[in-house]
VMD Tcl script that draws the C-alpha trace (Angstrom):
set ca {
  {0.77 -2.22 14.84}
  {3.99 -2.77 12.95}
  {6.10 -5.91 13.37}
  {9.46 -5.47 15.07}
  {12.94 -6.29 13.75}
  {12.17 -4.39 10.49}
  {14.68 -2.12 8.71}
  {14.46 1.51 9.79}
  {12.82 4.09 7.54}
  {14.82 7.25 6.74}
  {13.24 10.64 7.45}
  {12.60 13.03 4.58}
  {10.03 14.91 2.49}
  {9.91 16.88 -0.73}
  {10.85 20.50 -0.36}
  {7.22 21.58 -1.00}
  {6.42 20.62 2.63}
  {4.00 22.93 4.47}
  {3.03 22.87 8.16}
  {-0.66 22.69 7.27}
  {-2.73 21.57 4.31}
  {-3.58 24.46 1.99}
  {-6.42 24.52 -0.46}
  {-5.23 24.46 -4.08}
  {-5.88 27.19 -6.59}
  {-8.70 26.31 -9.01}
  {-7.89 24.34 -12.13}
  {-9.97 22.27 -14.52}
  {-9.87 18.48 -14.12}
  {-10.04 16.53 -17.35}
  {-12.62 13.74 -17.34}
  {-12.41 10.84 -16.80}
  {-10.25 11.46 -13.74}
  {-10.13 7.95 -12.26}
  {-12.33 8.20 -9.14}
  {-11.17 11.65 -8.09}
  {-14.22 13.83 -8.70}
  {-16.82 13.74 -5.96}
  {-19.51 14.72 -8.47}
  {-19.47 14.35 -12.23}
  {-20.90 16.87 -14.66}
  {-21.81 17.05 -18.32}
  {-20.06 19.46 -20.64}
  {-22.06 20.81 -23.54}
  {-20.22 20.80 -26.85}
  {-20.00 24.33 -28.12}
  {-19.00 25.16 -31.67}
  {-16.96 28.34 -31.92}
  {-17.76 30.82 -34.68}
  {-15.37 30.63 -37.60}
  {-14.02 34.14 -36.93}
  {-13.27 33.41 -33.26}
  {-9.68 32.74 -32.22}
  {-9.08 29.29 -30.71}
  {-9.62 29.35 -26.94}
  {-6.53 28.95 -24.83}
  {-6.32 25.50 -23.26}
  {-7.47 25.56 -19.64}
  {-5.21 24.26 -16.90}
  {-6.14 20.71 -15.92}
  {-4.81 17.65 -14.12}
  {-5.32 14.47 -16.11}
  {-3.78 11.71 -13.94}
  {-2.56 10.89 -10.45}
  {-0.45 7.76 -9.92}
  {1.10 6.29 -6.77}
  {3.90 3.74 -6.60}
  {6.48 2.52 -4.07}
  {9.91 4.08 -4.43}
  {12.81 1.69 -4.98}
  {15.77 1.51 -2.61}
  {17.82 3.44 -5.20}
  {15.16 6.18 -5.16}
  {15.29 6.41 -1.39}
  {12.30 4.13 -0.55}
  {9.00 5.64 0.60}
  {6.37 6.46 -2.01}
  {6.36 8.36 -5.31}
  {3.34 10.36 -6.49}
  {3.15 11.31 -10.15}
  {0.89 14.20 -11.29}
  {0.19 14.69 -15.00}
  {-1.52 17.71 -16.49}
  {-1.17 20.99 -18.29}
  {-1.22 24.57 -17.10}
  {-0.38 25.85 -13.64}
  {-2.66 23.80 -11.37}
  {-1.95 23.43 -7.67}
  {-1.99 20.25 -5.56}
  {-1.93 19.55 -1.83}
  {-0.87 16.24 -0.26}
  {-1.51 14.82 3.20}
  {1.06 12.02 3.52}
  {-0.69 10.48 6.52}
  {2.18 10.88 8.96}
  {1.56 14.48 10.10}
  {3.49 15.96 7.16}
  {2.01 17.85 4.19}
  {3.14 19.06 0.76}
  {1.80 21.52 -1.79}
  {2.86 23.27 -4.96}
  {2.07 24.02 -8.58}
  {2.04 21.52 -11.44}
  {4.55 23.36 -13.61}
  {5.27 20.63 -16.18}
  {3.33 17.94 -18.04}
  {4.43 15.44 -15.34}
  {5.88 16.16 -11.93}
  {7.16 13.66 -9.34}
  {6.87 14.01 -5.56}
  {8.90 11.60 -3.39}
  {8.13 11.16 0.31}
  {10.05 8.99 2.78}
  {8.17 8.13 5.97}
  {9.91 9.01 9.25}
  {11.06 6.36 11.66}
  {8.26 5.36 13.99}
  {5.38 5.94 11.53}
  {2.47 3.63 12.33}
  {1.37 1.60 9.34}
  {-0.94 1.21 7.53}
  {-1.64 4.89 6.90}
  {-3.18 6.82 4.00}
  {-1.75 9.40 1.59}
  {-4.26 11.81 0.05}
  {-3.83 14.15 -2.93}
  {-6.36 16.97 -3.38}
  {-7.09 19.08 -6.45}
  {-9.85 21.49 -7.47}
  {-11.51 22.09 -10.82}
  {-12.45 25.41 -12.43}
  {-15.95 25.30 -10.87}
  {-14.46 24.96 -7.37}
  {-15.37 21.28 -6.94}
  {-12.92 19.32 -4.87}
  {-11.47 16.02 -6.08}
  {-9.10 13.66 -4.28}
  {-7.31 10.34 -4.58}
  {-6.19 8.28 -1.61}
  {-3.65 5.46 -1.30}
  {-3.29 3.09 1.65}
  {0.40 2.93 2.52}
  {1.62 -0.26 4.17}
  {4.95 -1.29 5.55}
  {7.30 -2.74 2.93}
  {8.34 -6.05 4.54}
  {10.01 -7.63 1.50}
  {11.51 -6.18 -1.72}
  {9.27 -6.12 -4.78}
  {10.54 -7.93 -7.85}
  {12.48 -10.72 -6.08}
  {10.07 -13.50 -7.16}
  {9.43 -15.15 -10.53}
  {5.80 -13.93 -10.70}
  {3.87 -11.04 -9.07}
  {1.27 -13.46 -7.67}
  {3.87 -14.95 -5.31}
  {5.98 -11.81 -4.76}
  {5.43 -10.76 -1.12}
  {5.76 -7.05 -0.39}
  {3.82 -5.88 2.71}
  {2.76 -7.27 6.04}
  {1.00 -6.32 9.24}
  {0.18 -7.88 12.60}
  {-2.87 -6.84 14.63}
  {-4.57 -8.24 17.71}
  {-7.87 -8.19 19.55}
  {-8.25 -9.32 23.16}
  {-8.72 -12.91 21.86}
  {-7.16 -13.19 18.41}
  {-4.14 -12.34 16.28}
  {-4.20 -11.55 12.53}
  {-1.11 -11.75 10.35}
  {-1.67 -9.99 7.02}
  {0.49 -10.70 3.97}
  {0.21 -9.06 0.58}
  {1.68 -9.79 -2.84}
  {2.43 -7.51 -5.79}
  {-0.03 -9.27 -8.10}
  {-3.21 -11.30 -7.57}
  {-3.56 -14.25 -5.19}
  {-3.19 -17.35 -7.35}
  {-5.46 -20.39 -6.70}
  {-2.72 -22.76 -7.89}
  {-0.13 -21.44 -5.43}
  {0.13 -22.11 -1.70}
  {0.70 -19.27 0.77}
  {2.24 -20.21 4.11}
  {2.79 -18.45 7.42}
  {5.24 -19.99 9.90}
  {4.75 -19.10 13.56}
  {6.85 -19.83 16.65}
  {6.01 -19.12 20.30}
  {7.24 -20.56 23.57}
  {4.68 -23.39 23.24}
  {3.75 -23.60 19.56}
  {5.66 -24.17 16.30}
  {3.22 -24.31 13.40}
  {2.85 -23.75 9.67}
  {-0.43 -22.20 8.44}
  {-1.36 -22.81 4.80}
  {-3.83 -21.35 2.31}
  {-4.42 -22.43 -1.28}
  {-7.42 -22.01 -3.57}
  {-9.79 -21.25 -0.71}
  {-8.61 -24.22 1.41}
  {-7.10 -23.66 4.86}
  {-4.80 -26.24 6.49}
  {-2.65 -26.29 9.59}
  {-2.61 -27.53 13.20}
  {-4.67 -24.63 14.66}
  {-8.38 -25.32 15.15}
  {-9.10 -21.60 15.36}
  {-7.36 -20.72 12.05}
  {-9.32 -18.78 9.42}
  {-7.90 -17.16 6.30}
  {-9.66 -14.26 4.57}
  {-8.75 -12.88 1.17}
  {-8.98 -9.07 1.19}
  {-9.23 -7.62 -2.29}
  {-7.16 -9.38 -4.91}
  {-3.73 -9.41 -3.29}
  {-3.96 -9.71 0.51}
  {-4.52 -12.67 2.87}
  {-5.40 -12.35 6.57}
  {-4.43 -15.33 8.76}
  {-6.43 -15.11 12.03}
  {-6.12 -17.46 15.02}
  {-6.67 -17.66 18.78}
  {-4.03 -16.11 21.05}
  {-4.68 -18.77 23.64}
  {-4.18 -21.61 21.16}
  {-0.63 -20.44 20.40}
  {0.22 -19.73 24.04}
  {0.06 -15.92 23.99}
  {-1.74 -15.20 27.24}
  {-0.21 -12.03 28.65}
  {1.41 -8.74 27.67}
  {5.02 -9.18 26.66}
  {4.54 -12.68 25.22}
  {6.49 -13.04 21.94}
  {5.74 -14.57 18.55}
  {8.21 -14.94 15.68}
  {6.88 -15.46 12.19}
  {7.75 -15.58 8.50}
  {5.87 -16.22 5.24}
  {6.64 -18.19 2.10}
  {4.95 -19.04 -1.16}
  {5.01 -22.46 -2.83}
  {4.09 -23.43 -6.38}
  {6.87 -25.87 -7.15}
  {7.39 -29.48 -8.09}
  {5.35 -32.19 -6.27}
  {7.61 -34.59 -4.38}
  {10.52 -32.12 -4.45}
  {10.08 -30.07 -1.30}
  {13.22 -28.00 -1.74}
  {12.21 -26.73 -5.19}
  {9.54 -24.22 -6.04}
  {9.57 -21.67 -3.24}
  {9.55 -18.44 -5.27}
  {9.57 -15.98 -2.37}
  {10.12 -15.75 1.36}
  {9.29 -12.85 3.68}
  {11.63 -11.73 5.17}
  {14.36 -13.06 2.91}
  {16.17 -14.38 6.00}
  {15.34 -14.66 9.67}
  {11.91 -13.89 11.15}
  {9.77 -11.00 12.27}
  {9.23 -10.51 16.01}
  {5.91 -9.47 17.49}
  {5.48 -8.67 21.19}
  {1.94 -8.82 22.56}
  {0.96 -5.36 23.92}
}
mol new
graphics top color blue
foreach p $ca { graphics top sphere $p radius 0.5 }
foreach p [lrange $ca 0 end-1] q [lrange $ca 1 end] { graphics top cylinder $p $q radius 0.2 }
display resetview
């Protein structure tokens, strides 16, 4: 479930869009291919006779990269495909839209902007096929960009994505940074409801704050999940509201106004309404 009060996302897709995912034409995939091949195989080295003409290089895809698109690039995601020869790709963007086409240059770039109302997180999947007909794929989890990348002094405290989810008894606020969670930095989530105004803190595995139910879980290297009881913060019925923001701190002891390298959002708060 996406937080409210977030900037709208503009609709758009590359002009290779197709109404349904099509299987790509066969092409050889150069190994190693990250984690794309579902099964690896061994190639025997074959020495060509001296009087044989050099074999023509087979089409192959050598790399797939994902990255967020900047505001200047239209936001959304950018997928880079590198290879040689006329291989074909198909992409499921995870929002009901698809793309396909040939790899006609050493590197091609596909930009996709998610339509307004897309539920995040979602997954974007690129599929290719090697000369033997074996399918390979690479998948990226796409999360809502809640704060611009590159507006902090270090990637470890540069917030980018967020999410809010609930169970019948708990709420989880997820925050993610560009780099790796740093044990020497403190990550804070500020929450405000009709009955509770609290700051939740995590640093180096230690959790502090006024909520007895609070737990913080590090997911992977860059994400923190702050989970707490709905009842403890006064969210007891559908329509109840919570405002929240996040900040990072690794500044100067005794100087509370110095050393806050990033805040998410940059101003104001996010609004979440209990379903």
